[in-house]
One Martini backbone bead per residue (centre of mass of N, CA, C, O) as a GRO file, in nm:
protein
  264
    1MET     BB    1   9.250   6.803   8.931
    2LYS     BB    2   8.945   6.796   8.992
    3ARG     BB    3   8.962   6.815   9.305
    4TYR     BB    4   9.090   7.092   9.309
    5PHE     BB    5   8.867   7.244   9.157
    6ASN     BB    6   8.620   7.174   9.337
    7ILE     BB    7   8.724   7.295   9.607
    8LEU     BB    8   8.785   7.579   9.500
    9ILE     BB    9   8.501   7.656   9.415
   10SER     BB   10   8.376   7.616   9.695
   11ASP     BB   11   8.556   7.827   9.845
   12LEU     BB   12   8.491   8.074   9.670
   13LYS     BB   13   8.188   8.081   9.717
   14ARG     BB   14   8.203   8.097  10.026
   15ALA     BB   15   8.358   8.375  10.028
   16VAL     BB   16   8.208   8.563   9.821
   17LEU     BB   17   7.909   8.456   9.932
   18SER     BB   18   7.955   8.675  10.171
   19TYR     BB   19   7.935   8.918  10.413
   20GLN     BB   20   8.240   8.958  10.447
   21PHE     BB   21   8.304   9.057  10.163
   22VAL     BB   22   8.122   9.302  10.165
   23LEU     BB   23   8.247   9.435  10.414
   24ALA     BB   24   8.529   9.465  10.296
   25VAL     BB   25   8.465   9.648  10.058
   26ILE     BB   26   8.320   9.873  10.214
   27GLY     BB   27   8.542   9.925  10.422
   28ILE     BB   28   8.771  10.011  10.232
   29VAL     BB   29   8.622  10.260  10.132
   30LEU     BB   30   8.559  10.407  10.408
   31ILE     BB   31   8.862  10.436  10.524
   32LYS     BB   32   8.940  10.668  10.305
   33PHE     BB   33   8.776  10.929  10.394
   34PRO     BB   34   8.899  11.055  10.658
   35GLY     BB   35   9.173  11.158  10.520
   36ILE     BB   36   8.986  11.341  10.290
   37TRP     BB   37   8.756  11.514  10.415
   38THR     BB   38   8.864  11.799  10.414
   39ASP     BB   39   8.914  11.813  10.108
   40LEU     BB   40   8.619  11.758  10.024
   41LYS     BB   41   8.496  12.012  10.168
   42GLN     BB   42   8.737  12.190  10.005
   43TYR     BB   43   8.671  12.163   9.715
   44GLN     BB   44   8.917  12.292   9.444
   45GLY     BB   45   8.987  12.097   9.180
   46ALA     BB   46   9.042  11.825   9.240
   47ASP     BB   47   9.141  11.503   9.169
   48VAL     BB   48   9.138  11.167   9.175
   49LEU     BB   49   9.439  11.132   9.212
   50TYR     BB   50   9.468  11.282   9.476
   51PHE     BB   51   9.271  11.106   9.649
   52TYR     BB   52   9.394  10.827   9.587
   53ASN     BB   53   9.682  10.874   9.692
   54TYR     BB   54   9.613  10.993   9.991
   55ALA     BB   55   9.427  10.760  10.096
   56LEU     BB   56   9.650  10.545  10.136
   57SER     BB   57   9.794  10.717  10.385
   58GLU     BB   58   9.531  10.862  10.548
   59GLY     BB   59   9.404  10.625  10.634
   60ILE     BB   60   9.295  10.344  10.816
   61PHE     BB   61   9.529  10.118  10.750
   62CYS     BB   62   9.518   9.889  10.967
   63VAL     BB   63   9.219   9.801  10.904
   64TYR     BB   64   9.265   9.698  10.621
   65TYR     BB   65   9.386   9.415  10.700
   66LEU     BB   66   9.134   9.308  10.832
   67LEU     BB   67   8.950   9.327  10.580
   68CYS     BB   68   9.118   9.136  10.398
   69ALA     BB   69   9.083   8.889  10.610
   70LEU     BB   70   8.776   8.840  10.659
   71PRO     BB   71   8.680   8.619  10.438
   72CYS     BB   72   8.942   8.391  10.514
   73SER     BB   73   9.068   8.366  10.808
   74THR     BB   74   8.817   8.157  10.911
   75ILE     BB   75   8.788   7.904  10.719
   76PHE     BB   76   8.941   7.690  10.892
   77LEU     BB   77   8.806   7.735  11.166
   78GLN     BB   78   8.528   7.640  11.076
   79ASP     BB   79   8.610   7.358  10.994
   80TRP     BB   80   8.722   7.274  11.273
   81ASN     BB   81   8.468   7.332  11.455
   82ASN     BB   82   8.282   7.142  11.244
   83ARG     BB   83   8.449   6.902  11.114
   84PHE     BB   84   8.468   6.946  10.791
   85PHE     BB   85   8.762   6.859  10.710
   86ARG     BB   86   8.728   6.554  10.694
   87THR     BB   87   8.549   6.538  10.444
   88GLU     BB   88   8.736   6.694  10.249
   89ILE     BB   89   8.987   6.511  10.269
   90ILE     BB   90   8.848   6.248  10.176
   91ARG     BB   91   8.757   6.366   9.893
   92CYS     BB   92   9.054   6.531   9.801
   93GLY     BB   93   9.271   6.575  10.005
   94LYS     BB   94   9.518   6.744  10.171
   95ASN     BB   95   9.653   6.914   9.949
   96ALA     BB   96   9.397   7.030   9.817
   97TYR     BB   97   9.292   7.168  10.071
   98ILE     BB   98   9.535   7.363  10.115
   99VAL     BB   99   9.556   7.496   9.833
  100SER     BB  100   9.269   7.612   9.830
  101LYS     BB  101   9.297   7.805  10.070
  102ILE     BB  102   9.528   7.977   9.953
  103ILE     BB  103   9.403   8.064   9.682
  104THR     BB  104   9.145   8.185   9.797
  105CYS     BB  105   9.279   8.404   9.969
  106ILE     BB  106   9.417   8.551   9.735
  107ILE     BB  107   9.176   8.610   9.544
  108VAL     BB  108   8.982   8.750   9.746
  109SER     BB  109   9.164   8.976   9.847
  110ILE     BB  110   9.227   9.103   9.571
  111SER     BB  111   8.931   9.150   9.485
  112ALA     BB  112   8.844   9.336   9.718
  113VAL     BB  113   9.044   9.565   9.650
  114PHE     BB  114   8.967   9.623   9.354
  115ILE     BB  115   8.670   9.680   9.398
  116ALA     BB  116   8.705   9.907   9.608
  117GLU     BB  117   8.879  10.097   9.425
  118LEU     BB  118   8.675  10.126   9.197
  119LEU     BB  119   8.455  10.252   9.373
  120PHE     BB  120   8.616  10.495   9.470
  121VAL     BB  121   8.673  10.614   9.195
  122GLY     BB  122   8.375  10.627   9.100
  123ILE     BB  123   8.282  10.830   9.312
  124LEU     BB  124   8.486  11.057   9.244
  125SER     BB  125   8.414  11.074   8.923
  126SER     BB  126   8.127  11.212   8.972
  127PHE     BB  127   8.291  11.515   9.060
  128CYS     BB  128   8.575  11.436   8.916
  129PRO     BB  129   8.852  11.407   8.754
  130LEU     BB  130   9.102  11.202   8.713
  131ILE     BB  131   9.275  11.424   8.537
  132ASP     BB  132   9.427  11.756   8.616
  133VAL     BB  133   9.675  11.941   8.502
  134ASN     BB  134   9.538  12.235   8.610
  135ALA     BB  135   9.524  12.187   8.892
  136ALA     BB  136   9.586  12.330   9.202
  137CYS     BB  137   9.727  12.068   9.332
  138GLN     BB  138   9.930  11.926   9.123
  139SER     BB  139   9.930  11.607   9.113
  140TYR     BB  140  10.048  11.531   8.839
  141ASN     BB  141  10.318  11.692   8.846
  142ASN     BB  142  10.420  11.566   9.111
  143LEU     BB  143  10.384  11.252   9.068
  144SER     BB  144  10.524  11.213   8.787
  145GLU     BB  145  10.819  11.303   8.933
  146THR     BB  146  10.833  11.139   9.236
  147VAL     BB  147  10.712  10.873   9.211
  148THR     BB  148  10.762  10.552   9.123
  149PHE     BB  149  10.484  10.549   8.915
  150GLY     BB  150  10.469  10.828   8.760
  151SER     BB  151  10.524  10.752   8.454
  152TYR     BB  152  10.241  10.617   8.414
  153LEU     BB  153  10.073  10.882   8.400
  154LYS     BB  154  10.169  10.957   8.105
  155GLN     BB  155   9.985  10.721   7.991
  156SER     BB  156   9.793  10.634   8.258
  157PHE     BB  157   9.589  10.608   8.522
  158TRP     BB  158   9.538  10.293   8.511
  159LEU     BB  159   9.833  10.214   8.537
  160TYR     BB  160   9.879  10.335   8.811
  161PHE     BB  161   9.645  10.194   8.953
  162PHE     BB  162   9.742   9.903   8.906
  163SER     BB  163  10.017   9.914   9.046
  164MET     BB  164   9.922  10.007   9.328
  165THR     BB  165   9.689   9.794   9.375
  166SER     BB  166   9.858   9.539   9.355
  167LEU     BB  167  10.033   9.587   9.607
  168GLU     BB  168   9.804   9.623   9.800
  169ALA     BB  169   9.668   9.341   9.751
  170LEU     BB  170   9.917   9.161   9.823
  171SER     BB  171   9.941   9.257  10.113
  172GLY     BB  172   9.659   9.151  10.193
  173ALA     BB  173   9.720   8.852  10.129
  174PHE     BB  174   9.942   8.811  10.332
  175PHE     BB  175   9.771   8.884  10.594
  176ALA     BB  176   9.551   8.674  10.544
  177ILE     BB  177   9.733   8.424  10.568
  178PHE     BB  178   9.839   8.488  10.844
  179ALA     BB  179   9.561   8.459  10.984
  180MET     BB  180   9.520   8.164  10.892
  181CYS     BB  181   9.769   8.061  11.038
  182ILE     BB  182   9.675   8.135  11.327
  183SER     BB  183   9.418   7.937  11.316
  184THR     BB  184   9.612   7.678  11.369
  185LYS     BB  185   9.665   7.778  11.682
  186ILE     BB  186   9.408   7.969  11.714
  187THR     BB  187   9.042   7.961  11.801
  188ASN     BB  188   9.009   8.261  11.817
  189ILE     BB  189   8.847   8.492  11.622
  190PHE     BB  190   8.960   8.762  11.737
  191VAL     BB  191   9.260   8.696  11.712
  192VAL     BB  192   9.266   8.638  11.410
  193LEU     BB  193   9.160   8.927  11.318
  194SER     BB  194   9.398   9.083  11.478
  195ALA     BB  195   9.667   8.979  11.354
  196PRO     BB  196   9.726   9.186  11.120
  197LEU     BB  197   9.757   9.433  11.306
  198LEU     BB  198   9.993   9.326  11.481
  199CYS     BB  199  10.185   9.252  11.252
  200GLN     BB  200  10.210   9.536  11.120
  201TYR     BB  201  10.310   9.686  11.368
  202TYR     BB  202  10.560   9.508  11.456
  203LEU     BB  203  10.697   9.500  11.181
  204SER     BB  204  10.740   9.804  11.146
  205MET     BB  205  10.904   9.841  11.406
  206PHE     BB  206  11.129   9.638  11.346
  207LEU     BB  207  11.218   9.759  11.067
  208GLY     BB  208  11.286  10.038  11.189
  209ILE     BB  209  11.520   9.941  11.370
  210LEU     BB  210  11.689   9.821  11.121
  211SER     BB  211  11.696  10.018  10.880
  212LEU     BB  212  11.576   9.946  10.613
  213PRO     BB  213  11.528   9.956  10.306
  214PRO     BB  214  11.240  10.019  10.137
  215TRP     BB  215  11.263   9.745   9.948
  216LEU     BB  216  11.237   9.574  10.251
  217ASP     BB  217  10.968   9.722  10.322
  218ILE     BB  218  10.642   9.631  10.329
  219SER     BB  219  10.512   9.915  10.356
  220CYS     BB  220  10.659  10.047  10.114
  221VAL     BB  221  10.581   9.842   9.892
  222SER     BB  222  10.265   9.859   9.928
  223THR     BB  223  10.292  10.197   9.862
  224GLY     BB  224  10.539  10.270   9.658
  225GLN     BB  225  10.799  10.358   9.867
  226TYR     BB  226  11.013  10.292   9.621
  227VAL     BB  227  11.334  10.196   9.463
  228PHE     BB  228  11.410   9.966   9.166
  229GLY     BB  229  11.515  10.134   8.951
  230ASP     BB  230  11.296  10.149   8.736
  231THR     BB  231  10.965  10.129   8.698
  232ASN     BB  232  10.944   9.836   8.597
  233SER     BB  233  11.140   9.712   8.809
  234SER     BB  234  10.977   9.797   9.055
  235PHE     BB  235  10.724   9.636   8.986
  236ILE     BB  236  10.852   9.357   8.964
  237TYR     BB  237  10.965   9.356   9.247
  238GLY     BB  238  10.700   9.382   9.405
  239ILE     BB  239  10.578   9.118   9.305
  240THR     BB  240  10.810   8.936   9.396
  241PHE     BB  241  10.808   9.003   9.694
  242PHE     BB  242  10.510   8.888   9.740
  243ALA     BB  243  10.557   8.610   9.625
  244ILE     BB  244  10.757   8.523   9.844
  245THR     BB  245  10.601   8.593  10.109
  246ILE     BB  246  10.352   8.420  10.036
  247THR     BB  247  10.497   8.155  10.013
  248LEU     BB  248  10.613   8.138  10.300
  249ILE     BB  249  10.337   8.160  10.457
  250SER     BB  250  10.215   7.913  10.315
  251ILE     BB  251  10.413   7.702  10.425
  252VAL     BB  252  10.342   7.747  10.721
  253PHE     BB  253  10.048   7.673  10.690
  254ALA     BB  254  10.088   7.384  10.582
  255VAL     BB  255  10.245   7.272  10.825
  256ASN     BB  256  10.034   7.339  11.046
  257ILE     BB  257   9.790   7.184  10.924
  258LYS     BB  258   9.920   6.902  10.914
  259ARG     BB  259   9.976   6.883  11.220
  260LYS     BB  260   9.684   6.926  11.316
  261ILE     BB  261   9.550   6.692  11.163
  262HIS     BB  262   9.736   6.465  11.273
  263ASN     BB  263   9.648   6.538  11.589
  264ALA     BB  264   9.320   6.494  11.568
   0.00000   0.00000   0.00000
């Protein structure tokens, strides 16, 4: 257990204390503003809830997945190119090495999204209230009655924020691990970083052709645009959905990396 812990701490420090992590956080914040820029310029009493909700869908969302993958997508690729993986595997073992990479990718991706969203909300709250029931945009009245997690708004903005951001962060973790998985097959850093963009694009197109229900569409689940029973059941389903998909892509990564190390 100690060897698992030691390499995990090392990988976490390596990922979090990097300029890529800072760029990911800042980038996620910045890509949300283009979609709401017109509303910000014509600000007439909208609240944070309005901007937070519509920035999720109106921002340059495809770039978001690249930013989520940025801190960790190339972590194995760097080890491979520098032959550093040999030392790590000798010191802690193959399984500990693989598990550490997966857990690091999940934790760092989720952390980047939550930090970025908190910064985004913090910036907005400096000039408008979190929720204004009487606002002209009627964001509270509309969202509390129509969206999947709208009933959470009646309890707290932060409960709504947590539910939406959790799914957003988990989707980012999935695509980050996917990019890391690609790095076991392709050693070009630009291809690895672009993998989440291509995956999200073609996956959305493929799922659209199949006409699957929203609760089976990763894009709908990641943005809370689905219903699976009541509000609590929908949230639990969303977490379970990403737990399964992240587990599956992690297994693919583990198989690929074991084969690659074995053939090295």
